C-alpha positions as a printed Julia matrix, in Angstrom:
715×3 Matrix{Float64}:
 -15.83  -58.5     3.71
 -13.67  -55.6     1.84
 -15.96  -52.86    0.51
 -14.53  -49.9    -1.86
 -16.3   -46.87   -2.81
 -14.66  -45.07   -5.77
 -15.04  -41.2    -5.61
 -14.56  -39.4    -9.0
 -13.23  -35.55   -9.19
 -13.52  -34.0   -12.58
 -11.45  -30.84  -11.49
  -8.61  -32.87  -10.01
  -8.68  -35.35  -13.05
  -7.98  -38.43  -10.74
 -10.31  -41.15   -8.8
 -10.1   -41.26   -4.93
 -10.64  -44.88   -3.22
 -12.41  -44.75    0.1
 -11.88  -48.14    1.81
 -13.46  -49.44    4.67
 -14.16  -53.07    6.48
 -17.42  -54.47    7.28
 -18.72  -55.69   10.88
 -17.68  -59.28    9.53
 -14.01  -58.47    9.92
 -14.67  -57.04   13.31
 -14.8   -60.61   14.55
 -10.94  -60.94   13.81
  -9.07  -60.77   17.22
  -6.23  -58.37   15.73
  -8.94  -56.03   14.28
 -10.63  -55.52   17.69
  -7.05  -54.85   19.16
  -6.72  -52.27   16.92
 -10.1   -50.83   16.9
  -9.73  -50.61   20.84
  -7.02  -47.65   20.02
  -9.39  -45.35   18.03
 -10.69  -42.4    19.78
 -14.39  -41.73   19.8
 -14.49  -38.41   19.28
 -17.58  -36.2    20.32
 -16.58  -32.8    19.13
 -13.47  -30.66   18.42
 -12.62  -27.33   20.01
 -10.1   -25.15   17.92
  -9.35  -23.15   21.04
  -9.77  -20.01   19.16
  -9.45  -17.51   21.96
  -5.65  -18.86   23.11
  -4.41  -19.73   19.74
  -5.41  -15.98   18.3
  -3.64  -14.54   21.42
  -0.54  -16.31   20.92
  -0.57  -15.67   16.91
  -1.26  -12.26   17.44
  -4.62  -12.2    15.6
  -6.81  -11.59   18.47
  -7.76   -8.18   16.83
  -9.59   -9.85   14.07
 -13.28   -9.16   14.32
 -14.47  -12.56   13.58
 -14.63  -15.67   15.7
 -12.52  -18.02   13.8
  -9.09  -20.05   13.93
  -6.45  -17.69   12.33
  -2.84  -18.73   12.64
   0.76  -17.87   11.39
   2.82  -20.36    9.91
   5.92  -22.11   11.49
   4.23  -21.63   15.12
   2.28  -24.24   17.01
  -1.39  -23.84   17.77
  -3.39  -26.33   19.94
  -6.96  -28.12   19.19
  -8.7   -29.87   22.03
 -10.31  -33.11   21.17
 -13.38  -33.94   23.45
 -14.2   -37.61   23.67
 -17.67  -39.39   24.08
 -18.47  -40.03   27.81
 -17.18  -43.87   28.41
 -14.62  -43.52   26.03
 -11.37  -45.39   26.36
  -8.47  -42.95   27.71
  -6.06  -41.63   25.34
  -2.61  -43.32   25.6
   0.1   -41.68   23.6
   2.21  -45.14   23.16
  -0.86  -46.79   21.92
  -3.06  -44.58   20.14
  -2.03  -42.98   16.94
  -3.67  -41.01   14.22
  -2.92  -39.22   11.37
  -3.44  -35.61   10.79
  -4.45  -33.96    7.06
  -4.17  -30.24    6.26
  -5.66  -29.16    2.63
  -5.55  -25.83    0.92
  -6.6   -24.9    -2.4
  -9.11  -26.38   -4.82
  -6.72  -29.12   -5.76
  -4.84  -30.18   -2.92
  -1.42  -31.97   -3.67
   1.25  -32.98   -1.58
   3.48  -32.51   -4.68
   2.51  -28.88   -4.28
   2.52  -28.43   -0.61
  -1.27  -27.76   -0.5
  -1.64  -31.07    1.31
   0.23  -32.48    4.0
  -0.09  -35.7     6.13
   1.46  -36.37    9.35
   1.16  -38.47   12.4
   2.12  -37.74   16.31
   5.52  -37.39   17.24
   6.73  -36.72   20.95
   7.35  -33.12   20.04
   6.44  -30.83   17.12
   9.12  -29.99   14.76
   9.39  -26.68   13.79
  10.72  -27.07   10.16
   7.65  -28.95    8.6
   3.87  -29.83    9.36
   4.16  -32.22   12.57
   1.95  -32.64   15.6
   2.22  -33.93   19.3
  -0.61  -34.89   21.7
  -1.04  -35.04   25.35
  -3.83  -36.46   27.68
  -5.88  -34.11   29.54
  -5.97  -35.22   33.38
  -9.69  -35.38   33.33
  -9.27  -38.38   30.92
 -11.98  -37.26   28.19
 -10.06  -34.57   26.6
  -7.21  -34.89   24.06
  -4.8   -31.62   23.61
  -3.08  -31.77   20.1
  -0.46  -29.24   19.27
   0.14  -28.98   15.61
   2.81  -26.94   14.01
   2.69  -25.7    10.33
   5.56  -25.51    8.01
   7.46  -22.03    8.06
   7.25  -22.18    4.1
   3.75  -23.74    3.9
   1.39  -21.75    1.27
  -0.87  -19.21    2.8
  -4.59  -19.58    2.69
  -7.65  -21.57    4.18
  -7.01  -24.91    5.04
  -9.1   -27.97    6.32
  -8.03  -30.23    9.17
  -9.04  -33.79    8.97
  -8.19  -36.5    11.62
  -7.74  -39.95   10.13
  -7.71  -43.13   12.48
  -7.48  -46.34   10.49
  -9.3   -44.53    7.57
 -11.91  -43.3     9.47
 -11.89  -39.92    8.71
 -13.21  -36.97   11.21
 -13.42  -33.25   10.03
 -11.93  -31.17   12.91
 -12.76  -27.67   11.08
 -11.01  -25.06    8.99
  -8.45  -22.47    9.81
  -6.62  -19.75    8.07
  -2.73  -19.84    7.83
  -1.02  -16.25    7.45
   2.79  -15.15    6.93
   4.57  -15.11   10.03
   6.89  -12.18   10.96
   7.43  -13.68   14.65
   8.74  -16.91   13.14
  12.77  -16.74   12.26
  12.46  -19.61    9.92
   9.45  -17.53    7.87
  10.86  -15.54    4.71
   8.82  -12.27    6.4
  10.68  -12.71    9.67
  11.19   -9.32   11.38
  13.6    -9.12   14.57
  12.15   -5.78   16.13
   8.94   -6.44   18.28
   7.82   -2.55   17.77
   8.55   -2.92   14.14
   6.38   -5.67   14.3
   3.31   -4.27   16.03
   3.63   -1.28   13.46
   4.23   -2.85   10.04
   2.01   -5.8    10.48
  -0.52   -5.02   13.59
  -1.2    -1.31   13.17
  -4.52   -0.55   11.7
  -4.03    3.44   11.51
  -1.41    5.26    9.49
  -0.14    8.65    7.9
   0.01    9.06    4.23
   2.31   11.78    3.07
   1.38   14.22    0.19
   2.4    17.81   -1.07
   5.68   18.85   -2.27
   8.81   18.56   -0.72
   8.82   22.06    0.77
   4.93   21.58    2.31
   5.03   18.05    3.44
   1.58   16.88    4.98
   0.53   13.43    6.35
  -3.1    12.54    6.05
  -4.63    9.68    8.25
  -5.54    6.66    6.6
  -7.46    3.74    8.37
  -5.62    0.46    7.34
  -8.26   -1.86    8.91
  -6.95   -5.05    8.2
  -8.55   -6.63   11.08
 -12.1    -5.54   10.34
 -14.84   -7.96    9.78
 -14.88   -9.66    6.34
 -11.35   -8.07    5.25
  -9.21  -11.13    5.51
 -11.72  -13.09    3.24
 -11.64  -10.38    0.78
  -7.83  -10.09    0.79
  -7.83  -14.31   -0.06
 -10.28  -13.41   -2.69
  -8.0   -10.96   -4.48
  -5.51  -14.05   -4.62
  -8.34  -16.28   -6.11
  -9.15  -13.77   -8.65
  -5.78  -13.03   -9.97
  -5.3   -14.43  -13.75
  -2.61  -16.66  -12.55
  -4.94  -18.62  -10.17
  -7.77  -18.91  -13.04
  -5.39  -20.12  -15.48
  -3.55  -22.51  -12.99
  -4.63  -22.85   -9.6
  -2.22  -25.65   -8.51
   0.68  -23.63   -9.68
  -0.52  -20.38   -8.13
  -1.34  -22.07   -4.57
   2.05  -23.47   -4.35
   3.38  -20.21   -5.23
   1.55  -18.78   -2.32
   4.3   -20.1     0.15
   6.64  -17.19   -1.28
   5.67  -13.46   -0.16
   7.6   -12.35   -3.45
   5.23  -14.11   -5.65
   2.34  -13.08   -3.3
   3.43   -9.17   -3.21
   3.83   -9.18   -7.22
   0.32  -10.36   -7.44
  -0.99   -7.98   -5.09
   0.81   -5.16   -7.15
  -1.19   -6.32  -10.16
  -4.53   -6.95   -8.42
  -4.69   -3.68   -6.74
  -5.26   -1.93   -9.89
  -7.93   -3.0   -12.38
  -6.04   -2.44  -15.56
  -5.33   -6.0   -16.89
  -7.89   -7.78  -14.55
 -11.12   -7.04  -12.47
  -8.62   -5.99   -9.71
  -9.68   -3.47   -6.67
  -9.27   -0.06   -8.26
  -9.74    1.81  -11.44
  -7.32    4.81  -11.69
  -8.33    8.32  -12.89
  -6.69   11.51  -12.61
  -9.03   13.76  -14.65
 -12.59   12.95  -14.88
 -14.3    11.37  -11.67
 -18.11   11.22  -12.81
 -19.6     7.98  -12.19
 -17.24    7.27   -8.94
 -16.09    8.42   -6.04
 -13.29   11.06   -6.1
 -10.11    9.55   -4.93
  -9.6    12.67   -2.39
 -12.65   11.3    -0.68
 -11.65    7.92    0.59
 -10.09    7.54    4.29
  -9.83    4.06    4.64
  -9.44    0.99    3.02
 -12.56   -1.19    4.15
 -15.1     0.55    2.11
 -13.21    0.15   -0.97
 -12.71   -3.59   -0.45
 -15.91   -4.36    0.55
 -17.24   -2.37   -2.41
 -14.79   -4.31   -4.71
 -15.97   -7.69   -3.17
 -19.51   -6.94   -3.82
 -19.39   -5.59   -7.29
 -16.08   -5.5    -8.68
 -13.46   -2.68   -9.59
 -14.14    0.41   -7.61
 -13.96    3.94   -9.15
 -11.82    5.9    -8.23
  -8.25    5.56   -6.97
  -4.94    7.45   -7.32
  -1.6     6.43   -6.22
  -1.81    7.03   -2.52
  -5.0     5.08   -2.42
  -3.49    2.13   -4.47
  -0.49    2.18   -1.95
  -2.93    2.25    1.26
  -4.99   -0.79   -0.07
  -1.87   -2.65   -0.9
  -0.77   -2.01    2.77
  -3.93   -3.23    4.21
  -3.79   -6.58    2.31
  -0.11   -7.22    3.03
  -0.55   -6.65    6.53
  -3.78   -8.8     6.53
  -1.97  -11.57    5.16
   0.94  -11.3     7.34
   3.78   -9.64    5.19
   5.32   -6.36    7.18
   4.4    -3.32    4.76
   4.88    0.34    5.1
   3.04    3.19    2.86
   6.26    5.47    1.16
   5.81    8.74   -0.4
   8.59    9.91   -2.85
   8.64   13.66   -3.47
   9.69   14.52   -6.92
   8.96   11.25   -8.13
  10.36   10.68  -11.71
   8.34    8.51  -14.53
  11.17    7.5   -16.95
   9.05    6.28  -19.7
  11.99    5.55  -22.05
  14.28    3.86  -19.32
  17.43    6.06  -20.11
  17.34    7.12  -16.43
  17.27   10.6   -17.65
  13.64   12.84  -17.62
  13.79   14.93  -20.43
  11.64   18.18  -20.48
  11.41   19.56  -24.24
  10.54   23.33  -25.39
  10.24   25.15  -28.45
  12.03   28.48  -29.03
   9.11   30.19  -27.5
   9.33   28.69  -24.2
   6.18   26.35  -24.85
   6.63   22.82  -23.44
   6.68   20.15  -26.2
   4.65   16.99  -25.09
   6.84   14.07  -23.94
   6.82   10.65  -22.34
   9.01   11.68  -19.44
   7.51   13.73  -16.27
   8.37   14.27  -12.7
   5.52   13.97  -10.15
   5.14   16.27   -7.04
   4.92   13.23   -5.18
   4.27    9.58   -5.51
   3.17    6.96   -3.22
   4.15    3.21   -3.22
   4.66    0.56   -0.25
   7.44   -1.52    1.0
   7.25   -4.98    2.13
   9.67   -6.97    4.37
  11.14  -10.41    3.36
  14.25  -12.3     2.28
  15.38  -12.66   -1.33
  16.9   -16.08   -2.22
  16.54  -15.32   -5.66
  18.89  -12.5    -5.33
  21.25  -13.37   -2.4
  21.01  -12.43    1.43
  22.39   -8.9     0.8
  19.52   -8.03   -0.84
  17.2    -9.22    1.91
  14.93   -6.77    3.97
  12.72   -3.92    2.36
  11.32   -4.32   -0.92
   9.43   -1.9    -3.23
   6.49   -2.79   -5.23
   4.07   -0.17   -6.75
   0.41   -1.14   -7.41
  -0.24    2.26   -9.23
  -0.66    1.34  -13.09
   2.25    3.3   -14.79
   4.26    0.79  -16.91
   3.82   -2.8   -17.8
   6.23   -5.4   -16.43
   6.21   -8.83  -17.96
   3.24   -7.66  -20.22
   1.25   -6.49  -17.06
   0.52   -3.47  -15.0
   2.5    -4.11  -11.98
   5.95   -3.16  -10.32
   8.11   -4.87   -7.97
   9.06   -6.26   -5.62
  12.35   -4.52   -6.0
  15.16   -4.81   -3.17
  15.99   -1.49   -1.62
  19.41   -2.5    -1.48
  19.75   -3.16   -5.16
  17.85    0.56   -6.0
  20.49    2.25   -3.49
  23.61    0.46   -5.1
  22.39    0.51   -8.66
  22.02   -3.2    -9.45
  19.81   -2.63  -12.5
  19.81   -6.42  -13.18
  17.79   -7.52  -10.12
  14.37   -8.31  -10.65
  11.89   -6.99  -10.52
  11.58   -3.82  -12.16
  14.73   -2.3   -10.42
  15.6     0.33  -13.18
  12.04    1.84  -13.08
  12.04    2.39   -9.31
  15.62    3.77   -9.31
  14.75    6.51  -11.9
  11.91    7.35   -9.63
  14.03    8.34   -6.85
  17.31    9.05   -8.7
  16.95   10.08  -12.43
  18.9    13.46  -13.59
  16.72   16.09  -15.23
  17.65   17.83  -18.43
  15.67   20.87  -19.9
  16.31   21.16  -23.74
  15.18   23.64  -26.07
  14.3    22.79  -29.91
  15.76   25.37  -32.32
  14.57   25.99  -35.84
  17.35   24.01  -37.08
  15.85   21.12  -35.31
  18.85   21.04  -33.07
  18.32   20.25  -29.35
  20.15   22.65  -26.94
  20.23   21.86  -23.22
  19.73   25.21  -21.2
  19.4    23.66  -17.87
  19.18   20.47  -15.78
  19.35   19.0   -12.55
  21.19   15.92  -10.7
  19.12   16.8    -7.25
  15.35   17.51   -8.07
  14.1    14.0    -8.15
  13.67   11.78   -5.16
  13.45   14.18   -1.99
  12.5    13.56    1.28
  11.22   10.03    0.74
   8.79    9.42    3.66
   6.97    6.87    5.81
   5.19    6.84    9.27
   7.65    6.52   12.14
   7.35    3.45   14.19
   4.92    3.99   16.89
   3.97    7.69   16.18
   2.36    9.82   13.78
   5.71   11.45   12.96
   7.39   11.63    9.86
  10.63    9.32    8.98
  12.84   10.21    6.42
  14.11    7.07    4.57
  15.91    8.57    1.76
  19.06    7.31    2.87
  17.67    3.84    2.48
  17.08    4.34   -1.29
  20.09    6.57   -2.09
  23.37    8.25   -1.3
  23.2    11.77   -0.31
  22.65   13.8    -3.32
  25.55   15.19   -5.08
  28.27   12.52   -2.94
  30.88   10.76   -4.68
  28.84    7.47   -4.04
  25.63    8.74   -5.36
  27.25    9.72   -8.8
  29.13    6.44   -8.92
  25.84    4.68   -8.37
  24.14    6.74  -10.9
  26.98    6.08  -13.45
  27.05    2.53  -12.81
  23.17    2.52  -13.38
  23.47    4.41  -16.55
  26.6     2.84  -18.02
  24.73    1.94  -21.3
  23.43    5.66  -21.81
  25.63    7.66  -23.92
  24.15   11.06  -23.17
  26.62   13.44  -22.11
  25.64   15.37  -18.67
  26.16   18.98  -19.19
  25.89   22.03  -16.16
  23.86   24.89  -15.9
  24.58   28.52  -17.5
  26.94   30.06  -14.75
  25.96   33.67  -15.66
  22.08   33.88  -15.27
  20.26   32.83  -11.86
  16.56   32.34  -12.18
  14.52   31.76   -8.81
  10.77   31.91   -7.87
   9.79   33.44   -4.42
   6.61   32.68   -2.82
   4.05   34.63   -0.46
   3.84   33.4     3.24
   0.04   32.79    3.22
  -1.39   30.76    0.48
  -4.63   29.68    1.65
  -7.1    28.11   -0.68
  -9.66   30.85   -1.77
  -7.42   33.76   -1.42
  -5.52   36.09   -3.95
  -1.79   36.26   -3.41
   1.32   37.43   -5.26
   4.41   35.29   -6.47
   7.52   36.53   -7.91
  10.09   35.36  -10.47
  13.75   36.7    -9.96
  16.32   36.98  -12.64
  19.87   38.0   -11.56
  22.6    38.76  -13.76
  26.14   37.5   -12.67
  27.7    37.91  -16.06
  30.14   40.72  -17.04
  27.79   42.31  -19.56
  24.24   43.42  -19.75
  21.64   40.64  -21.0
  18.38   41.55  -22.65
  15.59   38.77  -22.26
  12.11   37.83  -22.71
  10.8    37.13  -19.44
   8.1    34.74  -19.26
   6.28   33.48  -16.13
   3.41   31.01  -16.1
   0.93   29.22  -13.56
  -1.08   26.19  -14.29
  -3.07   23.69  -12.23
  -1.16   20.58  -12.11
  -2.02   17.22  -10.84
   0.13   15.24   -8.26
   1.55   13.07  -10.98
   2.85   16.03  -12.87
  -0.11   16.14  -15.67
  -0.54   20.08  -16.37
  -4.11   21.33  -16.49
  -5.36   24.85  -17.35
  -3.34   28.0   -17.18
  -4.52   30.28  -14.31
  -2.15   33.01  -14.7
   0.67   34.55  -17.23
   2.79   37.66  -17.4
   5.67   38.56  -19.7
   7.9    41.35  -20.01
  11.29   42.04  -22.36
  13.78   43.06  -19.61
  17.31   44.6   -19.53
  19.55   43.36  -16.68
  22.77   44.9   -16.37
  25.76   43.22  -14.69
  25.44   42.32  -10.98
  21.4    43.48  -10.61
  18.42   41.55  -10.53
  14.73   42.07  -12.37
  11.58   40.82  -10.62
   8.51   39.62  -12.36
   5.31   39.22  -10.09
   2.48   37.58  -11.12
  -1.09   37.96   -9.05
  -2.81   34.55   -8.56
  -6.41   35.21   -7.9
  -9.23   32.75   -6.71
 -11.43   33.63   -9.81
  -8.51   32.23  -12.17
  -7.23   29.24  -10.19
 -10.31   27.93   -8.37
 -12.2    26.49  -11.33
  -9.07   24.63  -12.55
  -7.26   23.29   -9.59
  -7.88   19.61   -8.76
  -8.23   18.31   -5.13
  -4.69   18.29   -4.55
  -4.62   22.05   -4.58
  -1.57   22.2    -6.7
  -0.3    25.08   -8.89
   2.91   24.91  -10.95
   4.98   27.84  -11.45
   7.24   28.22  -14.41
   9.69   31.2   -15.09
  11.71   31.35  -18.43
  14.0    33.71  -19.75
  14.88   33.81  -23.57
  18.12   35.22  -24.99
  17.95   34.79  -28.37
  20.94   36.85  -29.09
  23.55   34.53  -27.37
  20.86   31.44  -27.42
  20.9    31.42  -23.81
  17.76   29.73  -21.98
  16.85   29.67  -18.19
  14.09   28.19  -16.17
  12.81   27.96  -12.75
  10.05   25.91  -11.73
   8.32   25.48   -8.58
   4.96   23.62   -7.35
   2.97   25.15   -4.6
   0.11   23.42   -2.66
  -2.2    25.67   -1.03
  -3.11   25.86    2.31
  -6.45   23.88    3.64
  -8.75   25.13    6.24
  -8.81   23.1     9.21
 -11.5    20.76   10.82
 -12.39   21.24   14.32
 -13.26   17.89   16.07
 -14.61   18.15   19.61
 -15.89   14.69   21.34
 -18.85   15.35   23.63
 -18.24   13.73   27.25
 -16.65   10.65   27.55
 -16.82    8.0    24.87
 -17.83    4.51   26.28
 -18.31    0.9    24.86
 -21.51    0.02   23.13
 -22.86    3.72   23.94
 -23.62    6.34   21.66
 -21.17    9.22   21.43
 -21.17   12.34   19.59
 -18.55   14.14   17.57
 -19.03   17.93   16.78
 -17.27   19.09   13.75
 -16.8    22.68   12.12
 -14.89   23.9     9.18
 -14.86   27.67    8.16
 -15.7    28.19    4.53
 -12.31   30.0     3.12
 -13.81   30.36   -0.86
 -15.48   33.54   -1.7
 -18.3    31.51   -2.82
 -20.9    29.13   -1.37
 -19.92   25.7    -1.02
 -22.26   23.22   -2.3
 -23.29   19.66   -1.31
 -21.15   19.7     1.85
 -20.69   16.88    3.94
 -18.59   15.46    6.84
 -17.62   11.68    7.07
 -16.21   10.07   10.24
 -14.83    6.29   10.24
 -12.58    4.68   12.71
 -11.63    0.99   13.67
 -13.86   -0.13   16.25
 -15.68    3.13   16.38
 -18.05    2.95   13.43
 -18.83   -0.66   12.91
 -16.36   -1.12   10.08
 -17.97    1.31    7.63
 -18.11    5.21    7.26
 -20.86    7.42    8.59
 -21.65   10.45    6.44
 -23.69   13.24    7.32
 -24.96   15.93    4.6
 -25.31   19.59    5.54
 -26.06   21.21    2.02
 -24.77   24.48    1.49
 -22.09   26.8     3.29
 -22.47   30.16    2.96
 -19.07   32.71    2.27
 -16.96   32.96    5.53
 -19.8    30.74    7.27
 -18.97   27.71    9.47
 -19.9    24.02    8.3
 -21.06   22.22   11.39
 -22.3    18.67   12.09
 -22.94   16.57   14.85
 -22.3    12.78   14.16
 -23.17    9.93   16.59
 -21.29    6.7    16.62
 -21.41    3.68   18.91
 -17.82    2.13   19.72
 -17.7    -1.58   19.63
 -14.24   -2.08   21.07
 -12.64   -0.65   23.98
  -9.28    1.02   24.27
  -7.53    3.43   21.9
  -8.63    4.26   18.6
  -8.47    7.09   15.94
 -11.73    8.82   14.8
 -10.61   10.1    10.95
 -12.84   12.98    9.56
 -13.3    13.92    5.82
 -14.84   16.99    4.69
 -16.26   17.15    1.15
 -18.13   19.51   -1.06
 -18.49   20.22   -4.75
 -15.65   22.83   -4.96
 -13.42   21.73   -1.79
 -12.47   18.07   -1.64
 -10.2    16.25    0.34
 -10.02   18.08    3.55
  -8.98   15.6     6.36
  -8.49   15.49   10.04
  -8.52   13.02   13.13
  -8.55   12.67   16.61
  -7.29   10.05   19.26
 -10.18    8.35   20.96
 -10.17    6.16   24.06
 -13.06    4.06   24.55
 -13.86    3.04   28.11
 -15.35    0.07   29.22
């Protein structure tokens, strides 16, 4: 007797039929012979330890099967006592893998495959062998190197009798030469996929400083949160089948992450803020990605982030999913709002800035991800830039990239995604224009070399800074660099004009400029003309954000000077903490602008320099040896450099395998002038080996003070 059960699935929009035979048919001789080949399975062992080791997922803090695509993994079927021995030539079964809410073979989210003599590395395949003991069957399974990433169910089908073998998570595989994210160098794989600590570079191109960051992609719960980011993206919500199919492509996944790391168009991870931080955490306080991702998973968009935080989160998620990724800082980063590849700074006749959409950030941070670009051609394979900081929309969404570094370097503006915007960030020209009373604009200064300087990332295998400017652009001023710029701007009709050759204006800085101190800066005007020049000399100082947004004034001096031929005039400006302390941001940046105005000859000159104030150092001392599962103590101290009491002071420590996946904060209250802030913080390491303890000091007036120390946890 044949029995059929119909199971309806409203979400899938179809009906599945489950078919089985009653015991009456078991009397049939042929059927009895077939049934003798069916394995009587007691349990399935996913062999997590061995699979994790061979798939480079053994650093994950959870006991689960996580494998990388295009590479075999093994499961062990334990047969019930007395079961017939598995014979490869006589016993056969089908394996079924499914991912997503609507698994379909047409979408590559479902695959069924039988046993072969050996596995095939181009598609889903399996082979099996009998254990010498006779009661275990070892099954080797290889996924397609193009399979969508995600959580899969694994089912064994024997003559319609289905047995669930468990679940596994499939990631991109940089060790598989058929995978789109394949990378040849093992040391680079270790750095760009497996490394959980990093350096994020900030400051100005004259004063570059690396800040430590915990990416923590293998911490408990992080991988599931990264997969949740994909499931929460609007493309999945509108068409889950199409989205899951597209997860086979790292280009698509990277673009989704670029949109979802910020919260502008969706309930993405981070809310960006550059001015008012009430109701959230100051961006400079974060030391790692784990706390931010967990907060987002629990309660939605996290307040607040700025570019380096957006980029660090994108790096964590990319590495967790198996995409090689590095954090990149561009010093002198242009924001070209009108897409003409020129940053136009406008001034009135009195030297006052006229607000406009273009700007140059002192630094900007994004990520590069490694992958092939079959949509562009093999010459554009390799590093691809994407930027999760919300600046401009792309296809109506606040995201940017991935754009090929090769396309950026060669000025290939037609190559997707967002190559013109990123090209301008590293290679735009800057012009300074003054608007006369007649309405006419006159260019008085300009530069082809001030944008895109010292593009930096952490070096492979060390905390040293690696300069990768040459990967983004040809040497400044070279024939190739100008050729590429002209190629990129062939549609732009603006004429490039040089600087006034007769007058030179520059800014000289003091040697020691630590936050809290008073110091003097100078603007120097040199007259190389044949005649005497009379100018109005203006020297401004104002707070500025790292994104170029100007804050309040903290110093101004002016004079009318007469400069004989061949001589110079110096204008000094005293910067006092009483003036700048209350207006600077946690980045401790002050923008200096010197302008000379000669209305007689309609001649204008401008020099600009951004200074980053030095910060006090955190002293870190570990008391005794650091041992596994035993309390350890870090003694921390910092000298208050400000001429006022610091309020609400605290130290925070965090480290992978050191602080149980979450930061530990100790509040110490107020610290008087020239006194030391001190704290002892206990932590209990859960993982043996090398790690890094990150330390952050925070207070009302002094933010974003970070340091770190290498820690070796002994067994």
